[in-house]
C-alpha positions as CSV (number, residue, x, y, z in Angstrom):
1,M,-15.3,-13.4,-7.8
2,L,-17.7,-11.6,-5.5
3,T,-20.9,-13.6,-5.4
4,Q,-22.7,-11.9,-2.6
5,T,-22.5,-8.5,-0.9
6,I,-22.2,-8.6,2.9
7,A,-23.3,-5.3,4.5
8,L,-21.6,-4.3,7.7
9,P,-22.4,-1.2,9.6
10,S,-19.9,1.4,9.1
11,S,-19.5,2.0,12.7
12,H,-18.3,-1.6,13.1
13,L,-15.6,-0.8,10.5
14,R,-14.5,2.4,12.1
15,S,-14.3,0.8,15.5
16,D,-11.8,-1.7,14.1
17,F,-9.5,1.1,13.0
18,K,-9.7,2.9,16.3
19,S,-8.5,-0.3,18.0
20,T,-5.2,-0.5,16.2
21,S,-2.6,0.6,18.6
22,N,0.4,0.9,16.4
23,A,-1.3,2.4,13.3
24,H,0.0,5.9,12.0
25,P,-2.4,8.7,12.8
26,L,-2.5,9.7,9.2
27,R,-3.5,6.2,8.1
28,L,-6.3,6.3,10.5
29,I,-7.5,9.6,9.1
30,L,-7.3,8.3,5.6
31,A,-9.2,5.1,6.6
32,R,-12.0,7.1,8.1
33,L,-12.3,9.2,4.9
34,S,-12.2,6.1,2.8
35,F,-15.1,4.6,4.8
36,S,-17.0,7.8,4.5
37,Q,-16.7,7.7,0.8
38,L,-17.5,4.0,0.6
39,D,-20.7,4.6,2.4
40,K,-21.8,6.6,-0.6
41,L,-21.3,3.9,-3.1
42,S,-24.0,1.8,-4.6
43,P,-23.7,-1.9,-4.4
44,R,-22.9,-2.2,-8.1
45,Q,-20.2,0.3,-7.8
46,L,-18.8,-1.5,-4.7
47,Q,-18.8,-4.7,-6.7
48,W,-16.9,-3.1,-9.6
49,L,-14.3,-1.7,-7.0
50,V,-13.8,-5.1,-5.5
51,A,-13.4,-6.7,-8.9
52,A,-10.8,-4.0,-9.9
53,A,-8.9,-4.6,-6.6
54,A,-8.9,-8.3,-7.2
55,F,-7.5,-7.8,-10.7
56,V,-4.8,-5.4,-9.4
57,Q,-3.8,-8.0,-6.7
58,R,-3.6,-10.8,-9.3
59,S,-1.5,-8.6,-11.5
60,I,0.9,-7.8,-8.7
61,L,1.3,-11.5,-7.8
62,A,1.9,-12.4,-11.4
63,A,4.6,-9.8,-11.7
64,Q,6.2,-11.1,-8.5
65,R,6.2,-14.5,-9.9
66,A,7.6,-13.5,-13.1
67,R,10.5,-11.5,-11.5
68,T,11.3,-14.4,-9.3
69,Y,11.3,-16.8,-12.3
70,L,13.6,-14.4,-14.3
71,A,15.9,-13.8,-11.4
72,A,16.5,-17.6,-11.3
73,R,17.4,-17.6,-14.9
74,P,19.8,-14.6,-15.7
75,L,20.6,-15.7,-19.3
76,L,16.9,-15.7,-20.2
77,A,16.6,-12.3,-18.6
78,A,19.5,-11.0,-20.8
79,A,17.9,-12.6,-23.9
80,L,14.6,-10.8,-23.2
81,V,16.4,-7.5,-22.7
82,V,18.3,-7.9,-26.1
83,L,15.0,-8.8,-27.8
84,L,13.3,-5.7,-26.4
85,L,16.1,-3.5,-27.3
86,A,16.1,-5.0,-30.9
87,L,12.4,-4.4,-31.1
88,L,12.7,-0.8,-29.8
89,L,15.5,-0.1,-32.3
90,R,13.5,-1.5,-35.2
91,W,10.5,0.6,-34.2
92,R,12.5,3.7,-34.1
93,G,14.0,2.9,-37.6
94,W,17.5,2.5,-36.5
95,V,18.0,-1.1,-37.6
């Protein structure tokens, strides 16, 4: 969780993107546009954005761990598919 906000000058951030030699030019343009939009955010909005990004990152990692777990146990994955199919059919009124 974000406990303090560290303010960096936007010129410092933009110079880091200019120094990347193998970056795609479109990504550089999008990064510059993103930083110009981030300059307009209040600290509270920036905190909310960081918290949302952290939540998305944790969710992606949890999904990757679950996929790895199910890939190692194919019978459990098949049982879950059958269970979901049964719930879907019951919800639709076919069973």
